[in-house]
Residue frames relative to the residue before (quaternion, step in Angstrom):
aa qw qx qy qz dx dy dz
M 1.0000 0.0000 0.0000 0.0000 0.00 0.00 0.00
N 0.6453 0.5351 -0.2802 0.4678 3.44 1.07 -1.05
T 0.6041 0.5669 -0.3468 0.4397 3.71 1.12 -0.56
N 0.6955 0.5018 -0.2818 0.4303 3.35 1.00 -0.95
I 0.6383 0.5322 -0.3149 0.4584 3.45 1.20 -0.67
E 0.6009 0.5252 -0.3328 0.5023 3.59 1.21 -0.78
T 0.6326 0.5344 -0.3305 0.4528 3.70 0.88 -0.74
I 0.6771 0.4971 -0.2787 0.4655 3.51 0.90 -0.89
T 0.6195 0.5167 -0.3107 0.5027 3.46 1.12 -0.85
D 0.6497 0.5431 -0.3256 0.4206 3.62 0.78 -0.85
W 0.6881 0.4821 -0.2565 0.4777 3.50 0.89 -1.06
R 0.6617 0.4945 -0.3221 0.4626 3.54 1.03 -0.53
A 0.6171 0.4973 -0.3519 0.4981 3.54 1.25 -0.54
Y 0.5835 0.5613 -0.3731 0.4530 3.69 1.05 -0.59
Y 0.6768 0.5210 -0.2880 0.4330 3.42 0.95 -1.00
E 0.6509 0.5155 -0.2784 0.4828 3.58 1.07 -0.93
L 0.5935 0.5693 -0.3649 0.4365 3.63 1.09 -0.56
T 0.6330 0.5717 -0.2994 0.4276 3.63 1.19 -0.65
K 0.2678 -0.7624 0.5246 0.2681 3.62 1.35 -0.38
P 0.1186 -0.8524 0.5060 0.0566 3.59 0.73 1.16
R 0.6440 0.5524 -0.3257 0.4172 3.69 0.86 -0.98
V 0.7197 0.4788 -0.2430 0.4401 3.41 0.90 -0.97
V 0.6429 0.5401 -0.2629 0.4753 3.43 1.19 -0.86
V 0.5768 0.5781 -0.3481 0.4604 3.47 1.12 -0.64
L 0.7016 0.4502 -0.2817 0.4751 3.58 0.85 -1.05
I 0.6020 0.5416 -0.3578 0.4650 3.59 1.12 -0.81
M 0.7198 0.4550 -0.2765 0.4455 3.62 0.69 -0.95
F 0.5894 0.5276 -0.4047 0.4587 3.62 1.07 -0.40
T 0.6832 0.4338 -0.3280 0.4873 3.66 0.91 -0.74
V 0.5298 0.5753 -0.4294 0.4515 3.76 1.14 -0.22
I 0.7198 0.4450 -0.2532 0.4687 3.50 0.87 -1.23
V 0.6089 0.5374 -0.3730 0.4487 3.59 0.91 -0.40
G 0.6454 0.5220 -0.2923 0.4749 3.51 1.17 -0.87
M 0.6189 0.5570 -0.3297 0.4450 3.55 1.18 -0.63
F 0.7304 0.4438 -0.2324 0.4643 3.50 0.93 -1.07
L 0.6460 0.5218 -0.3251 0.4524 3.57 1.10 -0.51
S 0.5863 0.6294 -0.3455 0.3751 3.52 1.21 -0.53
V 0.7864 0.0924 -0.1144 0.6000 3.62 1.02 -0.32
P 0.6468 -0.5710 0.3525 0.3625 3.51 -1.33 0.58
G 0.7902 0.2438 -0.1629 0.5381 3.69 0.91 -0.61
W 0.8284 -0.1828 0.2193 0.4819 3.42 -1.27 -0.88
P 0.3180 -0.7882 0.4781 0.2213 3.68 -0.42 1.02
G 0.6555 -0.5201 0.3434 0.4266 3.67 1.05 0.07
L 0.5409 -0.6572 0.4269 0.3053 3.59 -1.01 0.77
A 0.6801 0.5235 -0.3038 0.4135 3.54 0.89 -1.06
P 0.6990 0.4658 -0.3009 0.4516 3.65 0.67 -0.92
V 0.6252 0.5312 -0.3220 0.4725 3.60 1.12 -0.79
F 0.6995 0.4852 -0.2657 0.4525 3.58 0.74 -1.07
F 0.7683 0.3550 -0.2022 0.4928 3.52 0.45 -1.26
G 0.6236 0.5417 -0.3578 0.4356 3.63 0.93 -0.52
T 0.6614 0.4967 -0.2743 0.4905 3.51 1.06 -0.90
L 0.6830 0.4839 -0.2967 0.4598 3.52 1.01 -0.83
G 0.7103 0.4579 -0.3097 0.4358 3.61 0.90 -0.64
I 0.6303 0.5138 -0.3080 0.4937 3.49 1.04 -1.02
G 0.6411 0.5469 -0.3204 0.4327 3.70 0.98 -0.77
M 0.6799 0.4689 -0.2828 0.4877 3.47 0.92 -0.93
A 0.6623 0.4801 -0.3462 0.4594 3.69 0.95 -0.65
S 0.5720 0.5686 -0.3553 0.4724 3.60 1.24 -0.60
S 0.6765 0.4841 -0.2574 0.4916 3.48 0.90 -0.98
A 0.6312 0.5238 -0.3338 0.4646 3.67 0.97 -0.65
A 0.6184 0.5398 -0.3073 0.4815 3.58 1.19 -0.82
A 0.6691 0.4855 -0.3302 0.4556 3.55 0.81 -0.91
V 0.6726 0.5085 -0.3290 0.4253 3.60 0.90 -0.85
F 0.6398 0.5111 -0.3217 0.4754 3.54 1.05 -0.84
N 0.5814 0.5891 -0.3181 0.4623 3.59 1.21 -0.61
H 0.6308 0.5179 -0.2816 0.5046 3.62 1.04 -1.02
V 0.6673 0.5090 -0.3074 0.4485 3.65 0.84 -0.90
L 0.7213 0.4690 -0.2272 0.4563 3.48 0.82 -1.08
D 0.7644 0.3336 -0.2190 0.5065 3.60 1.08 -0.55
A 0.3504 0.7887 -0.4686 0.1884 3.62 1.22 0.12
R 0.6452 0.5418 -0.3055 0.4436 3.54 1.12 -0.74
T 0.7288 0.3822 -0.2451 0.5126 3.56 1.06 -0.51
D 0.5221 0.6670 -0.3548 0.3958 3.54 1.26 -0.45
I 0.6733 0.5137 -0.2838 0.4496 3.46 1.05 -1.05
L 0.6322 0.5139 -0.3136 0.4877 3.72 1.24 -0.49
M 0.7331 0.4218 -0.2602 0.4658 3.73 0.95 -0.49
M 0.5722 -0.6535 0.3987 0.2943 3.53 -0.98 0.97
R 0.6828 0.5245 -0.2531 0.4412 3.41 1.13 -1.17
T 0.7890 0.3028 -0.1618 0.5095 3.76 1.14 -0.54
R 0.4738 0.7002 -0.4544 0.2806 3.65 1.10 -0.18
G 0.6640 0.5008 -0.3203 0.4536 3.72 1.12 -0.38
R 0.3813 0.7224 -0.4876 0.3083 3.66 1.27 0.21
P 0.6506 -0.5582 0.3209 0.4027 3.62 -1.02 0.48
L 0.6988 0.4716 -0.3142 0.4365 3.65 0.92 -0.88
P 0.6607 0.4894 -0.3396 0.4568 3.71 0.83 -0.68
Q 0.6858 0.4733 -0.2662 0.4846 3.55 1.20 -0.59
G 0.4675 -0.7394 0.3883 0.2898 3.54 1.34 -0.05
R 0.3643 0.7612 -0.4410 0.3056 3.44 1.40 0.53
L 0.7705 0.0630 -0.0796 0.6293 3.51 1.44 -0.40
T 0.4511 -0.6587 0.5105 0.3195 3.61 -1.09 0.38
E 0.6095 -0.5473 0.4191 0.3916 3.51 -1.24 0.41
K 0.5775 0.5694 -0.3858 0.4398 3.66 1.02 -0.55
S 0.7032 0.4742 -0.2742 0.4534 3.52 0.82 -0.98
A 0.6277 0.5250 -0.3241 0.4747 3.56 1.09 -0.64
L 0.6763 0.5195 -0.2865 0.4367 3.50 0.96 -0.86
T 0.6166 0.5416 -0.2971 0.4881 3.51 1.28 -0.90
F 0.6151 0.5191 -0.3090 0.5066 3.57 1.02 -0.90
A 0.7076 0.4656 -0.2990 0.4394 3.70 0.65 -1.03
S 0.6630 0.4820 -0.3148 0.4785 3.62 0.93 -0.79
A 0.6625 0.4848 -0.3607 0.4426 3.61 0.82 -0.61
L 0.6261 0.5350 -0.3450 0.4503 3.48 1.04 -0.73
C 0.6854 0.5306 -0.2693 0.4198 3.50 0.93 -1.05
A 0.6559 0.5146 -0.2733 0.4798 3.57 1.20 -0.82
F 0.6822 0.4573 -0.3025 0.4838 3.45 0.91 -0.83
S 0.6251 0.5390 -0.3508 0.4423 3.70 0.94 -0.63
M 0.6714 0.5155 -0.2793 0.4534 3.52 1.04 -0.86
I 0.6140 0.5286 -0.3306 0.4841 3.54 1.25 -0.69
V 0.6175 0.5762 -0.2869 0.4522 3.47 1.02 -1.00
L 0.7396 0.4297 -0.2253 0.4665 3.54 0.65 -1.21
W 0.6876 0.5024 -0.3267 0.4099 3.61 0.77 -0.86
F 0.7714 0.3986 -0.1528 0.4718 3.57 0.87 -1.19
L 0.7891 0.3310 -0.1366 0.4991 3.59 1.04 -0.82
V 0.7253 0.3372 -0.2428 0.5489 3.59 1.23 -0.17
N 0.5467 -0.5361 0.3822 0.5174 3.59 0.27 -1.24
P 0.6663 -0.5258 0.3925 0.3544 3.60 -1.37 0.64
L 0.6148 0.5810 -0.3432 0.4082 3.63 0.94 -0.75
T 0.6917 0.4667 -0.2637 0.4840 3.45 0.82 -1.19
A 0.6818 0.4844 -0.3243 0.4419 3.71 1.00 -0.73
T 0.6213 0.5304 -0.3465 0.4611 3.56 1.15 -0.52
L 0.6464 0.5047 -0.2922 0.4919 3.55 0.90 -1.08
T 0.6489 0.5198 -0.3377 0.4414 3.63 0.73 -0.88
F 0.6330 0.5466 -0.2938 0.4628 3.55 0.94 -1.12
M 0.6901 0.4643 -0.2782 0.4804 3.54 0.74 -1.14
S 0.6217 0.5175 -0.3596 0.4652 3.79 0.92 -0.60
L 0.6628 0.5251 -0.3047 0.4383 3.53 1.02 -0.98
I 0.6336 0.5070 -0.2784 0.5137 3.52 1.10 -0.83
G 0.6408 0.5283 -0.3368 0.4437 3.64 0.78 -0.78
Y 0.7433 0.3979 -0.2456 0.4783 3.50 0.82 -0.96
A 0.7555 0.4297 -0.2560 0.4232 3.60 0.65 -1.12
V 0.7657 0.3246 -0.1741 0.5273 3.66 1.06 -0.71
V 0.7404 0.4198 -0.2708 0.4497 3.66 0.45 -1.18
Y 0.7302 0.4179 -0.2300 0.4891 3.61 0.81 -0.88
T 0.7418 0.4181 -0.2444 0.4640 3.59 0.63 -1.04
V 0.7297 0.4142 -0.2620 0.4767 3.64 0.80 -0.86
W 0.8235 0.2447 -0.1098 0.4999 3.68 0.76 -0.96
L 0.7490 0.4350 -0.2824 0.4122 3.60 0.31 -1.18
K 0.6452 0.5868 -0.3381 0.3535 3.55 0.76 -0.89
R 0.7731 0.2975 -0.1358 0.5435 3.49 1.13 -0.80
A 0.6244 0.6198 -0.3132 0.3575 3.46 1.28 0.08
T 0.8049 0.0912 0.0889 0.5796 3.33 1.21 -1.04
P 0.4737 -0.6850 0.4497 0.3228 3.67 -1.04 0.61
Q 0.6372 0.5082 -0.3181 0.4843 3.39 1.52 -0.11
N 0.1834 0.8241 -0.4967 0.2011 3.53 1.36 0.68
I 0.7054 0.4456 -0.3125 0.4540 3.57 0.77 -0.79
V 0.5761 0.5829 -0.3513 0.4527 3.58 1.06 -0.72
I 0.7606 0.3892 -0.2047 0.4777 3.59 0.57 -1.21
G 0.7172 0.4447 -0.2820 0.4565 3.48 0.83 -0.90
G 0.4972 0.6680 -0.4178 0.3634 3.64 1.23 -0.31
A 0.5199 0.6387 -0.4181 0.3833 3.66 1.12 -0.25
A 0.6397 0.5253 -0.2933 0.4784 3.49 1.15 -0.83
G 0.6948 0.4921 -0.2449 0.4638 3.56 1.03 -0.99
A 0.6815 0.4972 -0.2630 0.4682 3.58 1.20 -0.57
A 0.5194 0.7202 -0.3693 0.2740 3.50 1.28 -0.20
P 0.5360 0.7111 -0.3717 0.2626 3.56 1.12 -0.93
P 0.6470 0.5061 -0.3383 0.4592 3.74 0.82 -0.71
I 0.6164 0.5272 -0.3384 0.4770 3.62 1.11 -0.74
L 0.6490 0.5199 -0.3058 0.4637 3.62 0.96 -1.08
G 0.6453 0.4985 -0.3308 0.4750 3.70 0.92 -0.68
W 0.6322 0.5465 -0.3043 0.4573 3.63 0.98 -0.98
T 0.7244 0.4385 -0.2534 0.4677 3.52 0.76 -1.09
A 0.5769 0.5872 -0.3873 0.4151 3.62 1.06 -0.55
V 0.7195 0.4283 -0.2287 0.4965 3.58 1.18 -0.55
T 0.8221 0.3000 -0.0997 0.4735 3.49 0.95 -1.06
N 0.3195 -0.7829 0.4599 0.2712 3.47 1.40 -0.31
E 0.7420 0.3386 -0.2678 0.5128 3.50 1.15 0.68
V 0.3610 -0.7183 0.5364 0.2571 3.71 -1.07 0.35
S 0.0218 -0.8336 0.5520 0.0061 3.46 -0.49 1.16
S 0.7164 -0.4129 0.2812 0.4870 3.62 -1.26 -0.07
G 0.6117 0.5415 -0.4131 0.4024 3.70 0.84 -0.59
A 0.6328 0.5277 -0.3286 0.4617 3.58 0.98 -0.94
L 0.6779 0.5294 -0.2816 0.4253 3.54 0.87 -0.87
L 0.6376 0.5074 -0.2883 0.5029 3.47 1.13 -0.68
L 0.5628 0.5580 -0.3451 0.5028 3.67 1.10 -0.54
F 0.6438 0.5275 -0.2574 0.4910 3.46 1.01 -1.18
L 0.6972 0.4441 -0.3148 0.4665 3.69 0.68 -0.93
I 0.5556 0.5621 -0.4319 0.4345 3.73 0.89 -0.70
I 0.7254 0.4676 -0.2438 0.4424 3.67 0.53 -1.25
F 0.6155 0.5829 -0.3117 0.4292 3.53 1.06 -0.94
V 0.7487 0.3863 -0.2167 0.4932 3.57 0.86 -0.99
W 0.5643 0.5940 -0.3726 0.4358 3.56 1.29 -0.30
T 0.6204 0.6467 -0.3016 0.3255 3.40 1.10 -1.10
P 0.6805 0.5020 -0.3146 0.4311 3.69 0.70 -0.82
P 0.7027 0.4398 -0.2872 0.4800 3.67 0.73 -0.83
H 0.6003 0.5439 -0.3583 0.4641 3.53 1.13 -0.76
F 0.7615 0.3834 -0.2529 0.4574 3.73 0.62 -1.00
W 0.6371 0.5331 -0.3567 0.4274 3.60 0.94 -0.79
A 0.5840 0.5405 -0.3949 0.4592 3.64 1.07 -0.45
L 0.6155 0.5272 -0.2996 0.5035 3.54 1.05 -0.86
A 0.6423 0.5304 -0.3090 0.4589 3.62 0.82 -1.14
I 0.6919 0.4538 -0.3322 0.4527 3.69 0.73 -0.70
A 0.6179 0.5168 -0.3366 0.4876 3.63 1.00 -0.71
R 0.7894 0.3180 -0.1265 0.5096 3.57 0.93 -0.86
K 0.1600 0.8798 -0.4368 0.0975 3.59 1.28 0.39
E 0.7080 0.4592 -0.2524 0.4735 3.47 0.93 -1.30
E 0.6209 0.5493 -0.3599 0.4280 3.66 1.00 -0.65
Y 0.6471 0.4822 -0.3205 0.4960 3.62 0.91 -0.93
A 0.6295 0.4996 -0.3774 0.4601 3.62 0.81 -0.79
K 0.6403 0.5848 -0.3349 0.3686 3.65 0.73 -0.91
V 0.7615 0.3559 -0.1506 0.5203 3.47 1.12 -0.96
D 0.4752 -0.7208 0.4065 0.2989 3.60 1.30 0.23
I 0.4005 0.6613 -0.5273 0.3525 3.53 1.07 0.98
P 0.3492 -0.8096 0.4344 0.1840 3.64 -0.36 1.14
M 0.1012 0.8057 -0.5802 0.0624 3.56 0.59 1.00
L 0.7098 -0.5257 0.2520 0.3954 3.65 -0.99 0.72
P 0.6878 0.4521 -0.3092 0.4764 3.62 0.81 -0.74
V 0.5812 0.5467 -0.3602 0.4833 3.65 1.21 -0.14
T 0.7844 0.3727 -0.1790 0.4624 3.48 0.75 -1.04
H 0.8167 0.2066 -0.0863 0.5319 3.63 0.98 -0.87
G 0.6347 -0.5887 0.3350 0.3720 3.51 1.24 0.45
E 0.6359 -0.5504 0.3991 0.3653 3.68 -1.31 0.35
A 0.6195 0.5985 -0.3266 0.3891 3.50 0.93 -0.95
Y 0.7035 0.4746 -0.2235 0.4795 3.44 0.87 -1.20
T 0.6365 0.5515 -0.3022 0.4465 3.55 1.11 -0.76
R 0.6543 0.5382 -0.2779 0.4528 3.43 1.10 -0.97
L 0.6331 0.5281 -0.3191 0.4674 3.52 1.08 -0.83
N 0.6449 0.5140 -0.3134 0.4709 3.53 1.05 -0.87
I 0.5821 0.5547 -0.3707 0.4648 3.63 1.01 -0.75
L 0.6887 0.5151 -0.2661 0.4354 3.58 0.84 -0.99
L 0.6834 0.4689 -0.2814 0.4836 3.48 0.95 -0.88
Y 0.6495 0.4546 -0.3199 0.5188 3.63 0.93 -0.72
S 0.6487 0.5095 -0.3716 0.4261 3.72 0.84 -0.55
I 0.5896 0.5298 -0.3454 0.5024 3.59 1.20 -0.64
L 0.6524 0.5112 -0.3106 0.4654 3.61 0.88 -0.99
L 0.6003 0.5702 -0.3201 0.4605 3.61 1.07 -0.93
L 0.6754 0.4930 -0.3173 0.4473 3.59 0.70 -0.94
L 0.6600 0.5284 -0.2851 0.4515 3.55 0.92 -0.89
V 0.7180 0.4747 -0.2508 0.4429 3.43 0.82 -1.09
S 0.6022 0.5948 -0.3066 0.4354 3.53 1.27 -0.73
L 0.6397 0.5200 -0.2785 0.4928 3.59 1.31 -0.63
M 0.5304 0.6874 -0.3844 0.3136 3.69 1.10 -0.39
P 0.6133 0.5584 -0.3798 0.4096 3.63 0.98 -0.55
Y 0.6665 0.4546 -0.3146 0.5001 3.52 1.30 -0.60
L 0.6335 0.5614 -0.3241 0.4224 3.54 1.03 -0.73
I 0.7732 0.3150 -0.2248 0.5023 3.58 0.96 -0.49
G 0.6698 -0.5720 0.2959 0.3695 3.50 1.28 0.45
M 0.4634 0.6996 -0.4270 0.3368 3.51 1.28 -0.11
S 0.8060 0.0760 -0.0323 0.5862 3.68 1.10 -0.72
G 0.4460 -0.7257 0.4665 0.2383 3.45 -1.21 0.16
L 0.8410 -0.2610 0.1504 0.4494 3.59 -1.23 -0.54
I 0.5934 0.5961 -0.3427 0.4186 3.40 1.21 -0.83
Y 0.6881 0.4328 -0.2967 0.5011 3.60 0.87 -0.94
L 0.6373 0.5564 -0.3629 0.3906 3.63 0.86 -0.82
G 0.6390 0.5185 -0.3135 0.4738 3.53 1.00 -0.79
A 0.6886 0.4721 -0.2929 0.4661 3.56 0.78 -0.93
A 0.6502 0.5007 -0.3388 0.4601 3.66 0.90 -0.80
A 0.6581 0.5017 -0.3126 0.4663 3.57 0.91 -0.86
L 0.7191 0.4164 -0.3122 0.4605 3.65 0.81 -0.66
L 0.6627 0.5008 -0.3124 0.4610 3.60 0.95 -0.70
G 0.6724 0.4759 -0.3049 0.4779 3.54 1.16 -0.73
A 0.5908 0.5636 -0.3567 0.4540 3.56 1.11 -0.55
Y 0.6688 0.4684 -0.3054 0.4899 3.50 0.93 -0.82
F 0.6015 0.5395 -0.3670 0.4610 3.62 1.00 -0.71
L 0.7041 0.4836 -0.2647 0.4475 3.50 0.93 -0.91
V 0.5817 0.5336 -0.3692 0.4905 3.54 1.20 -0.39
Y 0.5685 0.5535 -0.3602 0.4906 3.67 1.05 -0.57
A 0.7106 0.4901 -0.2517 0.4376 3.44 0.72 -1.26
I 0.6334 0.5287 -0.3193 0.4661 3.60 1.03 -0.78
R 0.6521 0.5046 -0.2763 0.4938 3.48 0.96 -0.99
M 0.6271 0.5126 -0.3227 0.4897 3.62 0.92 -0.72
Y 0.6829 0.4703 -0.3094 0.4655 3.61 0.83 -0.76
R 0.7256 0.4305 -0.2433 0.4786 3.64 0.95 -0.78
D 0.8030 0.2661 -0.1396 0.5147 3.55 0.78 -0.86
H 0.1103 -0.8047 0.5833 0.0090 3.48 -0.56 1.27
D 0.6445 0.5483 -0.3442 0.4068 3.62 1.19 -0.20
D 0.5994 0.5223 -0.4071 0.4497 3.69 1.14 -0.22
K 0.2339 -0.8224 0.5081 0.1039 3.49 -0.33 1.32
E 0.5785 0.5721 -0.3462 0.4671 3.59 1.32 -0.21
L 0.5409 0.6781 -0.3622 0.3413 3.60 1.11 -0.76
P 0.6771 0.4773 -0.3676 0.4226 3.74 0.54 -0.83
M 0.6998 0.5049 -0.2735 0.4250 3.55 0.91 -0.89
A 0.6011 0.5503 -0.3017 0.4949 3.38 1.38 -0.71
M 0.6531 0.4877 -0.3143 0.4866 3.61 0.88 -0.77
F 0.6232 0.5185 -0.3490 0.4700 3.62 0.97 -0.88
K 0.7218 0.4375 -0.3129 0.4355 3.63 0.64 -0.89
Y 0.5732 0.5607 -0.3530 0.4822 3.69 1.19 -0.69
S 0.6502 0.5372 -0.3353 0.4197 3.62 0.83 -0.94
I 0.6070 0.5432 -0.3609 0.4542 3.65 1.00 -0.65
S 0.6575 0.5016 -0.2902 0.4816 3.52 0.98 -1.12
Y 0.6193 0.5834 -0.3389 0.4016 3.50 0.94 -1.02
L 0.6926 0.4858 -0.2833 0.4516 3.64 0.77 -0.91
G 0.6336 0.5362 -0.2908 0.4758 3.52 0.95 -1.03
L 0.7205 0.4409 -0.2680 0.4634 3.66 0.78 -0.97
L 0.6020 0.5535 -0.3487 0.4579 3.66 1.10 -0.77
F 0.6755 0.4840 -0.2876 0.4761 3.61 0.84 -0.94
T 0.6347 0.5235 -0.3353 0.4591 3.53 0.99 -0.86
A 0.6157 0.5299 -0.3332 0.4786 3.62 1.06 -0.81
L 0.6417 0.5126 -0.3364 0.4607 3.68 0.88 -0.79
L 0.6604 0.5207 -0.2956 0.4532 3.52 0.95 -0.79
V 0.6980 0.4454 -0.2965 0.4759 3.62 0.83 -1.09
D 0.6437 0.5271 -0.3271 0.4480 3.61 0.92 -0.74
H 0.6048 0.6177 -0.3174 0.3896 3.47 0.95 -0.82
Y 0.7645 0.3358 -0.1519 0.5288 3.42 1.01 -1.22
L 0.6678 0.4755 -0.3670 0.4397 3.65 0.85 -0.49
L 0.7180 0.4479 -0.2527 0.4690 3.56 0.88 -0.93
F 0.7943 0.3760 -0.1780 0.4428 3.50 0.76 -1.00
Q 0.7005 0.4417 -0.2711 0.4907 3.50 1.05 -0.72
L 0.7514 0.3718 -0.1853 0.5126 3.58 1.10 -0.82
N 0.3034 -0.7690 0.4975 0.2627 3.58 1.42 -0.20
I 0.4276 0.6719 -0.5122 0.3216 3.67 0.64 1.12
């Protein structure tokens, strides 16, 4: 009986290593990239195998991140409950799991989708799990900005899974997430400033102070609002998306302005961080809805 309980606990720990909530948002942007890449139905095979392969690669990157950050995770309140700091799994087990996910994802993508998607997915995995986690995260306060390229890649991967090419539409989706990433993470970094300082991770509020970080959040939020309108400006989307992007972006900007002006509200940074997650999901939902209602039904 005890063995069964331990087995269930192990599988739950493996599941937690994949950062399921993060992967769900990533995979949603992948799927939106797939459906926006063509006027109609993108096809069952690229959608199914593309989603499967990219999803496994994203999960593998998350597990590698857990392994590489295990020694600092145990010192931070936000991360000390993860499976590795708690000793629920060994690093060897986690590495084996991540390697298996990575290998299987590459096989699926290379042979059942296309080599371009496999190559770009692998580069994204290395960019996040190695370049960002091992080097950038501890090397520069611009870690989120530079490393954001890996995190912004999923829509491109979804696009190439269907079309086998990288086009301007895919790059625009990439740009939206790339610009969204700094204000999203810097809000969290302000909320967890003391924890990042404790483990010597040079997040922007640690190295340059909160006031400078809040200014940068405001500037990036203005840029994000402008970039988010570009799909309409280039004819990629219609009025449905334009209205949603304007409203969502305006509310995002309200948070940024409040962050810039009010340094005393300790709950505000986490509130903005949480809204930023909803913002991205809703923005990409608007892209998808607009794509089919406007272009498929010609309204």
